[in-house]
C-alpha positions as CSV (number, residue, x, y, z in Angstrom):
1,M,-99.4,-102.5,4.6
2,A,-97.2,-105.1,6.2
3,F,-96.5,-106.5,2.8
4,E,-95.2,-103.2,1.6
5,I,-92.9,-102.9,4.6
6,L,-91.7,-106.4,4.0
7,C,-90.9,-105.5,0.3
8,T,-88.9,-102.5,1.3
9,Y,-87.1,-104.5,3.9
10,I,-86.2,-107.1,1.3
11,E,-85.1,-104.5,-1.1
12,D,-82.8,-102.8,1.5
13,F,-81.4,-106.3,2.4
14,D,-80.7,-107.0,-1.3
15,V,-78.8,-103.7,-1.6
16,R,-76.7,-104.5,1.5
17,L,-76.1,-108.0,0.1
18,T,-75.0,-106.7,-3.3
19,E,-72.7,-104.2,-1.7
20,Q,-71.0,-106.9,0.3
21,E,-70.8,-109.2,-2.7
22,S,-69.3,-106.4,-4.9
23,R,-66.6,-105.8,-2.2
24,E,-65.8,-109.5,-2.1
25,I,-65.7,-109.6,-5.9
26,S,-63.3,-106.6,-6.1
27,L,-61.0,-108.3,-3.5
28,I,-61.0,-111.5,-5.5
29,N,-60.3,-109.5,-8.7
30,K,-57.3,-107.8,-7.0
31,E,-55.9,-111.1,-5.9
32,F,-56.4,-112.5,-9.4
33,E,-54.7,-109.6,-11.0
34,I,-51.7,-110.0,-8.6
35,E,-51.5,-113.7,-9.4
36,S,-51.6,-113.1,-13.2
37,T,-49.0,-110.3,-13.1
38,S,-46.5,-112.3,-11.1
39,D,-46.6,-114.9,-13.8
């Protein structure tokens, strides 16, 4: 039982982590696009 709870917690944590990473990646992509267009 505790193992299942731990698994769901880890899955929820992974989802939050990937959402944060995707936001950071999109920010980096925007900065990169701005740099490449100003060339």
